[in-house]
C-alpha positions as CSV (number, residue, x, y, z in Angstrom):
1,X,0.0,0.0,-0.1
2,X,2.9,2.4,0.8
3,X,4.4,1.7,-2.7
4,X,1.0,2.5,-4.4
5,X,0.5,5.6,-2.4
6,X,3.8,7.1,-3.8
7,X,3.0,6.5,-7.5
8,X,0.6,7.9,-10.0
9,X,-2.4,5.7,-10.0
10,X,-3.7,5.0,-13.5
11,X,-6.1,2.2,-12.5
12,X,-9.6,2.9,-13.5
13,X,-8.5,5.5,-16.0
14,X,-6.4,7.6,-13.7
15,X,-7.3,11.1,-12.4
16,X,-9.5,11.8,-15.5
17,X,-11.1,8.4,-15.5
18,X,-10.5,8.3,-19.3
19,X,-6.8,7.0,-19.7
20,X,-6.8,3.6,-21.5
21,X,-3.5,1.9,-21.0
22,X,-2.8,-0.9,-23.6
23,X,0.0,-3.3,-24.3
24,X,2.2,-3.0,-27.4
25,X,3.2,-6.7,-27.0
26,X,1.7,-9.1,-29.7
27,X,-1.4,-11.3,-29.0
28,X,-0.4,-14.4,-27.1
29,X,2.6,-12.9,-25.4
30,X,3.1,-14.0,-21.9
31,X,5.7,-11.6,-20.7
32,X,3.7,-8.3,-21.3
33,X,6.2,-5.7,-20.3
34,X,5.5,-2.7,-22.4
35,X,2.4,-0.4,-22.6
36,X,1.3,3.0,-23.9
37,X,-1.5,5.4,-23.5
38,X,-2.6,8.6,-25.3
39,X,-5.2,10.9,-23.9
40,X,-6.6,14.1,-25.4
41,X,-6.2,16.8,-22.7
42,X,-7.7,19.6,-25.1
43,X,-8.4,19.8,-28.8
44,X,-5.0,19.1,-30.4
45,X,-3.1,18.6,-27.1
46,X,-2.3,15.1,-25.9
47,X,-0.8,13.4,-22.9
48,X,1.3,10.4,-23.9
49,X,2.5,7.7,-21.5
50,X,5.0,4.9,-22.0
51,X,4.9,2.2,-19.3
52,X,7.2,-0.6,-18.7
53,X,7.2,-3.4,-16.0
54,X,9.2,-2.5,-12.9
55,X,11.4,-5.5,-12.6
56,X,13.8,-3.6,-10.2
57,X,10.9,-3.5,-7.8
58,X,11.4,-7.3,-7.4
59,X,15.0,-7.7,-8.2
60,X,17.4,-5.8,-5.9
61,X,20.7,-4.6,-7.0
62,X,23.8,-6.6,-6.3
63,X,22.1,-10.0,-6.0
64,X,22.9,-13.1,-8.0
65,X,19.6,-12.7,-9.9
66,X,20.5,-9.0,-10.7
67,X,23.9,-10.0,-12.1
68,X,22.5,-12.9,-14.2
69,X,19.7,-10.6,-15.7
70,X,22.4,-7.8,-16.5
71,X,24.6,-10.5,-18.2
72,X,21.7,-11.7,-20.3
73,X,20.5,-8.1,-21.1
74,X,17.3,-9.0,-22.7
75,X,15.0,-12.0,-23.4
76,X,16.1,-13.8,-26.6
77,X,13.5,-15.2,-28.9
78,X,14.4,-18.0,-31.2
79,X,12.2,-19.9,-33.6
80,X,11.1,-22.6,-31.1
81,X,12.6,-21.4,-27.9
82,X,13.2,-18.3,-25.9
83,X,15.8,-17.6,-23.2
84,X,14.4,-15.4,-20.5
85,X,16.3,-12.5,-19.0
86,X,14.6,-13.1,-15.7
87,X,12.9,-16.2,-14.0
88,X,9.6,-17.2,-15.5
89,X,7.6,-16.3,-12.3
90,X,8.8,-12.7,-12.6
91,X,8.7,-12.3,-16.4
92,X,5.4,-14.0,-17.0
93,X,3.5,-13.3,-13.8
94,X,4.8,-10.7,-11.0
95,X,6.2,-8.2,-13.5
96,X,3.9,-8.9,-16.5
97,X,1.3,-6.1,-17.2
98,X,-1.7,-8.4,-17.4
99,X,-5.1,-6.8,-18.0
100,X,-7.1,-6.0,-14.8
101,X,-4.2,-7.0,-12.6
102,X,-2.7,-4.2,-10.3
103,X,1.0,-3.6,-11.3
104,X,3.6,-1.1,-10.4
105,X,5.1,0.0,-13.7
106,X,7.7,2.6,-14.4
107,X,6.0,5.3,-16.5
108,X,7.1,8.3,-18.5
109,X,4.3,10.9,-19.2
110,X,4.6,13.9,-21.5
């Protein structure tokens, strides 16, 4: 609750009630880590938001899992296999921006 209190809450459309955040990951993707929103503030004036899963909330710096994730750098997608940057439980569940599931992403709004 303390973590939620210090962040901008965009659940239920944010302060305006009209912000719709949607994933940019393809259908069927299980590690949904990127999302966007665009909201018209006034005619011709928009707020744009980029949201990414906050893996750092779960992985503390200097730990073995942090070192391994840093060494991998990204999830690698091959034809019939993928090599995850972080353990499956984090990438596909705890950090994944699933619809109608409360998450704490890092966001940039402009």
